[in-house]
C-alpha positions in Angstrom: 45.1 200.4 66.8 48.0 199.5 69.0 47.6 198.9 72.7 49.8 201.0 75.0 48.8 199.6 78.5 51.4 197.8 80.5 50.7 194.3 81.8 52.0 193.0 85.2 54.0 189.8 85.0 52.3 186.7 86.4 55.4 185.6 88.3 58.0 187.5 90.2 61.5 187.8 88.8 63.9 185.1 90.1 67.6 185.3 89.7 68.3 182.1 87.8 71.9 181.5 88.9 70.8 181.3 92.5 68.0 178.9 91.6 70.2 176.7 89.5 72.8 176.6 92.3 70.3 175.6 94.9 68.9 172.9 92.6 72.4 171.6 92.0 73.1 171.5 95.7 69.8 169.7 96.4 70.8 167.1 93.8 74.2 166.6 95.5 72.6 166.2 98.9 70.1 163.7 97.5 72.8 161.6 95.8 74.9 161.6 98.9 72.0 160.5 101.1 71.1 157.7 98.6 74.7 156.5 98.5 74.9 156.5 102.3 71.7 154.5 102.6 72.8 152.0 100.1 76.2 151.6 101.8 74.5 151.0 105.2 72.3 148.4 103.6 75.2 146.5 102.0 77.1 146.7 105.3 74.2 145.3 107.2 73.7 142.4 104.7 77.5 141.6 104.8 77.4 141.2 108.6 74.5 138.6 108.5 75.0 134.9 108.5 73.5 132.7 105.7 70.8 131.5 108.1 69.8 135.1 108.9 69.7 136.0 105.2 67.5 133.0 104.6 65.2 134.1 107.4 64.6 137.5 105.8 64.1 136.0 102.4 67.4 137.3 100.9 69.3 134.8 98.7 72.7 133.9 99.9 75.3 136.0 98.2 77.4 134.3 95.6 80.7 133.6 97.2 83.8 133.0 95.0 84.6 129.3 94.7 87.9 127.8 93.7 87.7 124.7 91.4 90.8 122.5 91.5 91.3 119.7 89.1 92.5 116.4 90.3 96.3 116.2 90.6 96.9 119.9 90.4 98.8 120.1 93.7 101.0 117.2 92.6 101.8 118.9 89.4 102.6 122.2 91.1 104.8 120.5 93.7 106.7 118.6 90.9 107.4 121.9 89.1 109.1 123.3 92.1 
């Protein structure tokens, strides 16, 4: 015997495009907030001196170094 009663849905109907758009916007806002926080941290570390970095336990950032071999300036000047 087939049942003919109707059953109420457990959850209310939600328009999915609106929900997806709000989730997408929340992800954009979260990503922007994380980027802004990371940029502020990098800026704060860039303004610190090596002694201050050592005080807070942060290793000194690797600064680019230039290695010159002996006699390079002499060679360059003679090529002129």
